[in-house]
PDB file with SEQRES, HELIX, SHEET and CRYST1 records, atoms N, CA, C and O in Angstrom:
SEQRES   1 A   69  UNK UNK UNK UNK UNK UNK UNK UNK UNK UNK UNK UNK UNK          
SEQRES   2 A   69  UNK UNK UNK UNK UNK UNK UNK UNK UNK UNK UNK UNK UNK          
SEQRES   3 A   69  UNK UNK UNK UNK UNK UNK UNK UNK UNK UNK UNK UNK UNK          
SEQRES   4 A   69  UNK UNK UNK UNK UNK UNK UNK UNK UNK UNK UNK UNK UNK          
SEQRES   5 A   69  UNK UNK UNK UNK UNK UNK UNK UNK UNK UNK UNK UNK UNK          
SEQRES   6 A   69  UNK UNK UNK UNK                                              
HELIX    1 AA1 UNK A   23  UNK A   34  1                                  12    
HELIX    2 AA2 UNK A   50  UNK A   61  1                                  12    
SHEET    1 AA1 2 UNK A   2  UNK A   4  0                                        
SHEET    2 AA1 2 UNK A   7  UNK A   9 -1                                        
CRYST1    1.000    1.000    1.000  90.00  90.00  90.00 P 1           1          
ATOM      1  N   UNK A   1      19.768 -13.706  14.213  1.00  0.00           N  
ATOM      2  CA  UNK A   1      19.614 -12.596  15.140  1.00  0.00           C  
ATOM      3  C   UNK A   1      18.135 -12.244  15.249  1.00  0.00           C  
ATOM      4  O   UNK A   1      17.333 -12.516  14.356  1.00  0.00           O  
ATOM      5  N   UNK A   2      17.813 -11.632  16.372  1.00  0.00           N  
ATOM      6  CA  UNK A   2      16.443 -11.209  16.618  1.00  0.00           C  
ATOM      7  C   UNK A   2      16.473  -9.806  17.220  1.00  0.00           C  
ATOM      8  O   UNK A   2      17.368  -9.472  17.997  1.00  0.00           O  
ATOM      9  N   UNK A   3      15.484  -8.991  16.852  1.00  0.00           N  
ATOM     10  CA  UNK A   3      15.399  -7.638  17.404  1.00  0.00           C  
ATOM     11  C   UNK A   3      14.430  -7.638  18.580  1.00  0.00           C  
ATOM     12  O   UNK A   3      13.270  -8.030  18.448  1.00  0.00           O  
ATOM     13  N   UNK A   4      14.923  -7.193  19.730  1.00  0.00           N  
ATOM     14  CA  UNK A   4      14.104  -7.107  20.930  1.00  0.00           C  
ATOM     15  C   UNK A   4      14.190  -5.687  21.452  1.00  0.00           C  
ATOM     16  O   UNK A   4      15.255  -5.247  21.885  1.00  0.00           O  
ATOM     17  N   UNK A   5      13.073  -4.962  21.415  1.00  0.00           N  
ATOM     18  CA  UNK A   5      13.013  -3.577  21.885  1.00  0.00           C  
ATOM     19  C   UNK A   5      14.090  -2.705  21.247  1.00  0.00           C  
ATOM     20  O   UNK A   5      14.714  -1.887  21.923  1.00  0.00           O  
ATOM     21  N   UNK A   6      14.307  -2.882  19.942  1.00  0.00           N  
ATOM     22  CA  UNK A   6      15.265  -2.064  19.212  1.00  0.00           C  
ATOM     23  C   UNK A   6      16.712  -2.500  19.334  1.00  0.00           C  
ATOM     24  O   UNK A   6      17.600  -1.841  18.794  1.00  0.00           O  
ATOM     25  N   UNK A   7      16.968  -3.601  20.037  1.00  0.00           N  
ATOM     26  CA  UNK A   7      18.333  -4.108  20.212  1.00  0.00           C  
ATOM     27  C   UNK A   7      18.436  -5.462  19.507  1.00  0.00           C  
ATOM     28  O   UNK A   7      17.620  -6.355  19.737  1.00  0.00           O  
ATOM     29  N   UNK A   8      19.443  -5.603  18.650  1.00  0.00           N  
ATOM     30  CA  UNK A   8      19.649  -6.871  17.946  1.00  0.00           C  
ATOM     31  C   UNK A   8      20.490  -7.806  18.799  1.00  0.00           C  
ATOM     32  O   UNK A   8      21.527  -7.409  19.332  1.00  0.00           O  
ATOM     33  N   UNK A   9      20.040  -9.047  18.925  1.00  0.00           N  
ATOM     34  CA  UNK A   9      20.718 -10.029  19.763  1.00  0.00           C  
ATOM     35  C   UNK A   9      20.790 -11.370  19.031  1.00  0.00           C  
ATOM     36  O   UNK A   9      19.994 -11.661  18.139  1.00  0.00           O  
ATOM     37  N   UNK A  10      21.762 -12.166  19.437  1.00  0.00           N  
ATOM     38  CA  UNK A  10      21.853 -13.529  18.920  1.00  0.00           C  
ATOM     39  C   UNK A  10      20.851 -14.398  19.675  1.00  0.00           C  
ATOM     40  O   UNK A  10      20.634 -14.207  20.872  1.00  0.00           O  
ATOM     41  N   UNK A  11      20.248 -15.342  18.978  1.00  0.00           N  
ATOM     42  CA  UNK A  11      19.299 -16.253  19.607  1.00  0.00           C  
ATOM     43  C   UNK A  11      20.069 -17.361  20.318  1.00  0.00           C  
ATOM     44  O   UNK A  11      20.902 -18.044  19.721  1.00  0.00           O  
ATOM     45  N   UNK A  12      19.775 -17.523  21.598  1.00  0.00           N  
ATOM     46  CA  UNK A  12      20.371 -18.610  22.383  1.00  0.00           C  
ATOM     47  C   UNK A  12      19.325 -19.702  22.526  1.00  0.00           C  
ATOM     48  O   UNK A  12      18.130 -19.413  22.590  1.00  0.00           O  
ATOM     49  N   UNK A  13      19.755 -20.930  22.576  1.00  0.00           N  
ATOM     50  CA  UNK A  13      18.800 -22.002  22.791  1.00  0.00           C  
ATOM     51  C   UNK A  13      19.190 -23.324  22.169  1.00  0.00           C  
ATOM     52  O   UNK A  13      18.594 -24.353  22.486  1.00  0.00           O  
ATOM     53  N   UNK A  14      20.186 -23.319  21.285  1.00  0.00           N  
ATOM     54  CA  UNK A  14      20.659 -24.575  20.713  1.00  0.00           C  
ATOM     55  C   UNK A  14      21.639 -25.187  21.705  1.00  0.00           C  
ATOM     56  O   UNK A  14      22.854 -25.104  21.524  1.00  0.00           O  
ATOM     57  N   UNK A  15      21.109 -25.794  22.739  1.00  0.00           N  
ATOM     58  CA  UNK A  15      21.904 -26.226  23.878  1.00  0.00           C  
ATOM     59  C   UNK A  15      22.861 -27.367  23.561  1.00  0.00           C  
ATOM     60  O   UNK A  15      23.940 -27.445  24.148  1.00  0.00           O  
ATOM     61  N   UNK A  16      22.486 -28.255  22.641  1.00  0.00           N  
ATOM     62  CA  UNK A  16      23.378 -29.362  22.296  1.00  0.00           C  
ATOM     63  C   UNK A  16      24.185 -29.084  21.029  1.00  0.00           C  
ATOM     64  O   UNK A  16      24.903 -29.961  20.549  1.00  0.00           O  
ATOM     65  N   UNK A  17      24.073 -27.873  20.485  1.00  0.00           N  
ATOM     66  CA  UNK A  17      24.872 -27.398  19.354  1.00  0.00           C  
ATOM     67  C   UNK A  17      24.764 -28.288  18.117  1.00  0.00           C  
ATOM     68  O   UNK A  17      25.769 -28.574  17.467  1.00  0.00           O  
ATOM     69  N   UNK A  18      23.538 -28.728  17.792  1.00  0.00           N  
ATOM     70  CA  UNK A  18      23.345 -29.548  16.598  1.00  0.00           C  
ATOM     71  C   UNK A  18      22.808 -28.745  15.413  1.00  0.00           C  
ATOM     72  O   UNK A  18      22.569 -29.304  14.343  1.00  0.00           O  
ATOM     73  N   UNK A  19      22.617 -27.440  15.600  1.00  0.00           N  
ATOM     74  CA  UNK A  19      22.147 -26.583  14.513  1.00  0.00           C  
ATOM     75  C   UNK A  19      20.650 -26.340  14.517  1.00  0.00           C  
ATOM     76  O   UNK A  19      20.150 -25.590  13.679  1.00  0.00           O  
ATOM     77  N   UNK A  20      19.930 -26.948  15.431  1.00  0.00           N  
ATOM     78  CA  UNK A  20      18.479 -26.805  15.510  1.00  0.00           C  
ATOM     79  C   UNK A  20      18.065 -26.554  16.956  1.00  0.00           C  
ATOM     80  O   UNK A  20      18.645 -27.121  17.882  1.00  0.00           O  
ATOM     81  N   UNK A  21      17.071 -25.712  17.142  1.00  0.00           N  
ATOM     82  CA  UNK A  21      16.431 -25.607  18.447  1.00  0.00           C  
ATOM     83  C   UNK A  21      15.241 -26.545  18.388  1.00  0.00           C  
ATOM     84  O   UNK A  21      14.243 -26.267  17.723  1.00  0.00           O  
ATOM     85  N   UNK A  22      15.362 -27.664  19.094  1.00  0.00           N  
ATOM     86  CA  UNK A  22      14.352 -28.709  18.996  1.00  0.00           C  
ATOM     87  C   UNK A  22      14.019 -29.275  20.377  1.00  0.00           C  
ATOM     88  O   UNK A  22      14.441 -28.744  21.404  1.00  0.00           O  
ATOM     89  N   UNK A  23      13.254 -30.364  20.374  1.00  0.00           N  
ATOM     90  CA  UNK A  23      12.788 -30.955  21.623  1.00  0.00           C  
ATOM     91  C   UNK A  23      13.942 -31.433  22.506  1.00  0.00           C  
ATOM     92  O   UNK A  23      13.824 -31.422  23.731  1.00  0.00           O  
ATOM     93  N   UNK A  24      15.037 -31.844  21.908  1.00  0.00           N  
ATOM     94  CA  UNK A  24      16.202 -32.267  22.690  1.00  0.00           C  
ATOM     95  C   UNK A  24      16.708 -31.114  23.553  1.00  0.00           C  
ATOM     96  O   UNK A  24      17.015 -31.300  24.730  1.00  0.00           O  
ATOM     97  N   UNK A  25      16.791 -29.922  22.961  1.00  0.00           N  
ATOM     98  CA  UNK A  25      17.225 -28.747  23.714  1.00  0.00           C  
ATOM     99  C   UNK A  25      16.237 -28.416  24.830  1.00  0.00           C  
ATOM    100  O   UNK A  25      16.632 -28.065  25.942  1.00  0.00           O  
ATOM    101  N   UNK A  26      14.946 -28.533  24.515  1.00  0.00           N  
ATOM    102  CA  UNK A  26      13.917 -28.252  25.511  1.00  0.00           C  
ATOM    103  C   UNK A  26      14.031 -29.213  26.699  1.00  0.00           C  
ATOM    104  O   UNK A  26      13.912 -28.797  27.852  1.00  0.00           O  
ATOM    105  N   UNK A  27      14.261 -30.494  26.414  1.00  0.00           N  
ATOM    106  CA  UNK A  27      14.387 -31.475  27.493  1.00  0.00           C  
ATOM    107  C   UNK A  27      15.637 -31.239  28.333  1.00  0.00           C  
ATOM    108  O   UNK A  27      15.607 -31.422  29.550  1.00  0.00           O  
ATOM    109  N   UNK A  28      16.737 -30.833  27.698  1.00  0.00           N  
ATOM    110  CA  UNK A  28      17.947 -30.493  28.456  1.00  0.00           C  
ATOM    111  C   UNK A  28      17.672 -29.339  29.420  1.00  0.00           C  
ATOM    112  O   UNK A  28      18.074 -29.380  30.583  1.00  0.00           O  
ATOM    113  N   UNK A  29      16.985 -28.312  28.924  1.00  0.00           N  
ATOM    114  CA  UNK A  29      16.671 -27.156  29.763  1.00  0.00           C  
ATOM    115  C   UNK A  29      15.659 -27.520  30.841  1.00  0.00           C  
ATOM    116  O   UNK A  29      15.800 -27.099  31.989  1.00  0.00           O  
ATOM    117  N   UNK A  30      14.641 -28.297  30.486  1.00  0.00           N  
ATOM    118  CA  UNK A  30      13.630 -28.712  31.451  1.00  0.00           C  
ATOM    119  C   UNK A  30      14.268 -29.475  32.615  1.00  0.00           C  
ATOM    120  O   UNK A  30      13.959 -29.220  33.779  1.00  0.00           O  
ATOM    121  N   UNK A  31      15.155 -30.408  32.291  1.00  0.00           N  
ATOM    122  CA  UNK A  31      15.827 -31.178  33.342  1.00  0.00           C  
ATOM    123  C   UNK A  31      16.719 -30.297  34.201  1.00  0.00           C  
ATOM    124  O   UNK A  31      16.812 -30.508  35.410  1.00  0.00           O  
ATOM    125  N   UNK A  32      17.374 -29.315  33.597  1.00  0.00           N  
ATOM    126  CA  UNK A  32      18.212 -28.390  34.366  1.00  0.00           C  
ATOM    127  C   UNK A  32      17.364 -27.574  35.338  1.00  0.00           C  
ATOM    128  O   UNK A  32      17.754 -27.371  36.488  1.00  0.00           O  
ATOM    129  N   UNK A  33      16.207 -27.110  34.878  1.00  0.00           N  
ATOM    130  CA  UNK A  33      15.310 -26.340  35.754  1.00  0.00           C  
ATOM    131  C   UNK A  33      14.774 -27.235  36.868  1.00  0.00           C  
ATOM    132  O   UNK A  33      14.743 -26.826  38.029  1.00  0.00           O  
ATOM    133  N   UNK A  34      14.354 -28.448  36.527  1.00  0.00           N  
ATOM    134  CA  UNK A  34      13.787 -29.365  37.524  1.00  0.00           C  
ATOM    135  C   UNK A  34      14.804 -29.752  38.590  1.00  0.00           C  
ATOM    136  O   UNK A  34      14.436 -29.996  39.739  1.00  0.00           O  
ATOM    137  N   UNK A  35      16.080 -29.810  38.217  1.00  0.00           N  
ATOM    138  CA  UNK A  35      17.133 -30.208  39.156  1.00  0.00           C  
ATOM    139  C   UNK A  35      17.881 -29.015  39.751  1.00  0.00           C  
ATOM    140  O   UNK A  35      18.914 -29.186  40.397  1.00  0.00           O  
ATOM    141  N   UNK A  36      17.357 -27.809  39.531  1.00  0.00           N  
ATOM    142  CA  UNK A  36      17.959 -26.576  40.057  1.00  0.00           C  
ATOM    143  C   UNK A  36      19.420 -26.418  39.635  1.00  0.00           C  
ATOM    144  O   UNK A  36      20.251 -25.952  40.414  1.00  0.00           O  
ATOM    145  N   UNK A  37      19.725 -26.811  38.393  1.00  0.00           N  
ATOM    146  CA  UNK A  37      21.067 -26.652  37.848  1.00  0.00           C  
ATOM    147  C   UNK A  37      21.140 -25.323  37.110  1.00  0.00           C  
ATOM    148  O   UNK A  37      20.222 -24.966  36.372  1.00  0.00           O  
ATOM    149  N   UNK A  38      22.193 -24.616  37.303  1.00  0.00           N  
ATOM    150  CA  UNK A  38      22.364 -23.313  36.659  1.00  0.00           C  
ATOM    151  C   UNK A  38      23.259 -23.461  35.425  1.00  0.00           C  
ATOM    152  O   UNK A  38      24.321 -22.843  35.342  1.00  0.00           O  
ATOM    153  N   UNK A  39      22.818 -24.291  34.463  1.00  0.00           N  
ATOM    154  CA  UNK A  39      23.625 -24.604  33.297  1.00  0.00           C  
ATOM    155  C   UNK A  39      23.287 -23.749  32.084  1.00  0.00           C  
ATOM    156  O   UNK A  39      24.190 -23.316  31.368  1.00  0.00           O  
ATOM    157  N   UNK A  40      22.008 -23.500  31.840  1.00  0.00           N  
ATOM    158  CA  UNK A  40      21.562 -22.842  30.614  1.00  0.00           C  
ATOM    159  C   UNK A  40      20.764 -21.597  30.962  1.00  0.00           C  
ATOM    160  O   UNK A  40      19.645 -21.691  31.466  1.00  0.00           O  
ATOM    161  N   UNK A  41      21.331 -20.444  30.696  1.00  0.00           N  
ATOM    162  CA  UNK A  41      20.667 -19.182  31.012  1.00  0.00           C  
ATOM    163  C   UNK A  41      20.295 -18.483  29.708  1.00  0.00           C  
ATOM    164  O   UNK A  41      21.088 -17.703  29.180  1.00  0.00           O  
ATOM    165  N   UNK A  42      19.114 -18.748  29.187  1.00  0.00           N  
ATOM    166  CA  UNK A  42      18.677 -18.234  27.897  1.00  0.00           C  
ATOM    167  C   UNK A  42      18.449 -16.720  27.956  1.00  0.00           C  
ATOM    168  O   UNK A  42      18.814 -16.008  27.020  1.00  0.00           O  
ATOM    169  N   UNK A  43      17.855 -16.222  29.036  1.00  0.00           N  
ATOM    170  CA  UNK A  43      17.494 -14.803  29.115  1.00  0.00           C  
ATOM    171  C   UNK A  43      18.544 -13.926  29.807  1.00  0.00           C  
ATOM    172  O   UNK A  43      18.290 -12.752  30.073  1.00  0.00           O  
ATOM    173  N   UNK A  44      19.701 -14.483  30.095  1.00  0.00           N  
ATOM    174  CA  UNK A  44      20.823 -13.738  30.704  1.00  0.00           C  
ATOM    175  C   UNK A  44      20.458 -13.104  32.042  1.00  0.00           C  
ATOM    176  O   UNK A  44      20.907 -12.001  32.355  1.00  0.00           O  
ATOM    177  N   UNK A  45      19.645 -13.801  32.828  1.00  0.00           N  
ATOM    178  CA  UNK A  45      19.247 -13.293  34.136  1.00  0.00           C  
ATOM    179  C   UNK A  45      20.223 -13.690  35.233  1.00  0.00           C  
ATOM    180  O   UNK A  45      20.154 -13.168  36.345  1.00  0.00           O  
ATOM    181  N   UNK A  46      21.121 -14.600  34.928  1.00  0.00           N  
ATOM    182  CA  UNK A  46      22.086 -15.049  35.914  1.00  0.00           C  
ATOM    183  C   UNK A  46      21.790 -16.424  36.479  1.00  0.00           C  
ATOM    184  O   UNK A  46      22.616 -16.989  37.197  1.00  0.00           O  
ATOM    185  N   UNK A  47      20.611 -16.977  36.164  1.00  0.00           N  
ATOM    186  CA  UNK A  47      20.278 -18.321  36.619  1.00  0.00           C  
ATOM    187  C   UNK A  47      19.261 -18.950  35.681  1.00  0.00           C  
ATOM    188  O   UNK A  47      18.578 -18.252  34.931  1.00  0.00           O  
ATOM    189  N   UNK A  48      19.165 -20.261  35.729  1.00  0.00           N  
ATOM    190  CA  UNK A  48      18.234 -21.013  34.877  1.00  0.00           C  
ATOM    191  C   UNK A  48      16.913 -21.178  35.620  1.00  0.00           C  
ATOM    192  O   UNK A  48      16.878 -21.684  36.742  1.00  0.00           O  
ATOM    193  N   UNK A  49      15.807 -20.736  34.970  1.00  0.00           N  
ATOM    194  CA  UNK A  49      14.503 -20.814  35.616  1.00  0.00           C  
ATOM    195  C   UNK A  49      13.408 -21.038  34.579  1.00  0.00           C  
ATOM    196  O   UNK A  49      13.693 -21.283  33.407  1.00  0.00           O  
ATOM    197  N   UNK A  50      12.151 -20.953  35.020  1.00  0.00           N  
ATOM    198  CA  UNK A  50      11.020 -21.191  34.127  1.00  0.00           C  
ATOM    199  C   UNK A  50      10.933 -20.163  33.001  1.00  0.00           C  
ATOM    200  O   UNK A  50      10.401 -20.468  31.934  1.00  0.00           O  
ATOM    201  N   UNK A  51      11.438 -18.966  33.218  1.00  0.00           N  
ATOM    202  CA  UNK A  51      11.438 -17.951  32.162  1.00  0.00           C  
ATOM    203  C   UNK A  51      12.244 -18.441  30.963  1.00  0.00           C  
ATOM    204  O   UNK A  51      11.862 -18.206  29.817  1.00  0.00           O  
ATOM    205  N   UNK A  52      13.344 -19.115  31.226  1.00  0.00           N  
ATOM    206  CA  UNK A  52      14.151 -19.670  30.145  1.00  0.00           C  
ATOM    207  C   UNK A  52      13.364 -20.723  29.362  1.00  0.00           C  
ATOM    208  O   UNK A  52      13.481 -20.802  28.140  1.00  0.00           O  
ATOM    209  N   UNK A  53      12.563 -21.531  30.064  1.00  0.00           N  
ATOM    210  CA  UNK A  53      11.728 -22.532  29.392  1.00  0.00           C  
ATOM    211  C   UNK A  53      10.697 -21.880  28.483  1.00  0.00           C  
ATOM    212  O   UNK A  53      10.456 -22.361  27.375  1.00  0.00           O  
ATOM    213  N   UNK A  54      10.091 -20.801  28.933  1.00  0.00           N  
ATOM    214  CA  UNK A  54       9.089 -20.100  28.128  1.00  0.00           C  
ATOM    215  C   UNK A  54       9.722 -19.538  26.857  1.00  0.00           C  
ATOM    216  O   UNK A  54       9.143 -19.636  25.775  1.00  0.00           O  
ATOM    217  N   UNK A  55      10.899 -18.956  26.989  1.00  0.00           N  
ATOM    218  CA  UNK A  55      11.595 -18.399  25.826  1.00  0.00           C  
ATOM    219  C   UNK A  55      11.961 -19.510  24.848  1.00  0.00           C  
ATOM    220  O   UNK A  55      11.749 -19.369  23.644  1.00  0.00           O  
ATOM    221  N   UNK A  56      12.504 -20.606  25.350  1.00  0.00           N  
ATOM    222  CA  UNK A  56      12.893 -21.708  24.476  1.00  0.00           C  
ATOM    223  C   UNK A  56      11.675 -22.323  23.789  1.00  0.00           C  
ATOM    224  O   UNK A  56      11.758 -22.716  22.626  1.00  0.00           O  
ATOM    225  N   UNK A  57      10.547 -22.410  24.494  1.00  0.00           N  
ATOM    226  CA  UNK A  57       9.311 -22.923  23.885  1.00  0.00           C  
ATOM    227  C   UNK A  57       8.877 -22.040  22.728  1.00  0.00           C  
ATOM    228  O   UNK A  57       8.411 -22.547  21.707  1.00  0.00           O  
ATOM    229  N   UNK A  58       9.021 -20.733  22.869  1.00  0.00           N  
ATOM    230  CA  UNK A  58       8.695 -19.805  21.782  1.00  0.00           C  
ATOM    231  C   UNK A  58       9.601 -20.054  20.586  1.00  0.00           C  
ATOM    232  O   UNK A  58       9.132 -20.046  19.448  1.00  0.00           O  
ATOM    233  N   UNK A  59      10.880 -20.272  20.822  1.00  0.00           N  
ATOM    234  CA  UNK A  59      11.816 -20.572  19.742  1.00  0.00           C  
ATOM    235  C   UNK A  59      11.479 -21.907  19.080  1.00  0.00           C  
ATOM    236  O   UNK A  59      11.608 -22.049  17.864  1.00  0.00           O  
ATOM    237  N   UNK A  60      11.048 -22.882  19.874  1.00  0.00           N  
ATOM    238  CA  UNK A  60      10.645 -24.178  19.317  1.00  0.00           C  
ATOM    239  C   UNK A  60       9.494 -24.019  18.338  1.00  0.00           C  
ATOM    240  O   UNK A  60       9.493 -24.642  17.276  1.00  0.00           O  
ATOM    241  N   UNK A  61       8.521 -23.197  18.680  1.00  0.00           N  
ATOM    242  CA  UNK A  61       7.364 -22.971  17.827  1.00  0.00           C  
ATOM    243  C   UNK A  61       7.735 -22.286  16.518  1.00  0.00           C  
ATOM    244  O   UNK A  61       6.998 -22.384  15.538  1.00  0.00           O  
ATOM    245  N   UNK A  62       8.860 -21.599  16.492  1.00  0.00           N  
ATOM    246  CA  UNK A  62       9.297 -20.869  15.283  1.00  0.00           C  
ATOM    247  C   UNK A  62      10.234 -21.694  14.402  1.00  0.00           C  
ATOM    248  O   UNK A  62      10.657 -21.215  13.350  1.00  0.00           O  
ATOM    249  N   UNK A  63      10.567 -22.915  14.803  1.00  0.00           N  
ATOM    250  CA  UNK A  63      11.435 -23.819  14.040  1.00  0.00           C  
ATOM    251  C   UNK A  63      12.757 -23.145  13.656  1.00  0.00           C  
ATOM    252  O   UNK A  63      13.121 -23.118  12.480  1.00  0.00           O  
ATOM    253  N   UNK A  64      13.462 -22.611  14.628  1.00  0.00           N  
ATOM    254  CA  UNK A  64      14.699 -21.879  14.396  1.00  0.00           C  
ATOM    255  C   UNK A  64      15.838 -22.863  14.134  1.00  0.00           C  
ATOM    256  O   UNK A  64      16.025 -23.830  14.871  1.00  0.00           O  
ATOM    257  N   UNK A  65      16.596 -22.593  13.064  1.00  0.00           N  
ATOM    258  CA  UNK A  65      17.759 -23.407  12.716  1.00  0.00           C  
ATOM    259  C   UNK A  65      18.933 -22.501  12.393  1.00  0.00           C  
ATOM    260  O   UNK A  65      18.776 -21.291  12.234  1.00  0.00           O  
ATOM    261  N   UNK A  66      20.103 -23.099  12.298  1.00  0.00           N  
ATOM    262  CA  UNK A  66      21.307 -22.372  11.912  1.00  0.00           C  
ATOM    263  C   UNK A  66      21.339 -22.242  10.394  1.00  0.00           C  
ATOM    264  O   UNK A  66      21.085 -23.205   9.671  1.00  0.00           O  
ATOM    265  N   UNK A  67      21.652 -21.044   9.925  1.00  0.00           N  
ATOM    266  CA  UNK A  67      21.829 -20.817   8.493  1.00  0.00           C  
ATOM    267  C   UNK A  67      23.282 -20.441   8.262  1.00  0.00           C  
ATOM    268  O   UNK A  67      23.757 -19.425   8.771  1.00  0.00           O  
ATOM    269  N   UNK A  68      23.983 -21.258   7.497  1.00  0.00           N  
ATOM    270  CA  UNK A  68      25.402 -21.012   7.241  1.00  0.00           C  
ATOM    271  C   UNK A  68      25.602 -20.687   5.763  1.00  0.00           C  
ATOM    272  O   UNK A  68      24.873 -21.193   4.909  1.00  0.00           O  
ATOM    273  N   UNK A  69      26.579 -19.849   5.464  1.00  0.00           N  
ATOM    274  CA  UNK A  69      26.829 -19.520   4.047  1.00  0.00           C  
ATOM    275  C   UNK A  69      27.408 -20.702   3.276  1.00  0.00           C  
ATOM    276  O   UNK A  69      27.673 -20.589   2.079  1.00  0.00           O  
TER     277      UNK A  69                                                      
END                                                                             
């Protein structure tokens, strides 16, 4: 989870559900944006756009992974 402006939210971005936000996820999102596909909406704006790429790039830099008990 991440806190954004005092609201706790789940991190979205593991597009292929492998437990890691990595380059594979970034390429899936990049191709969706380039082809005007509305498949992955990271920022919950209602459509997939460059803003979603910026958010996912930030998550990539933080090496976010799934932590399971």
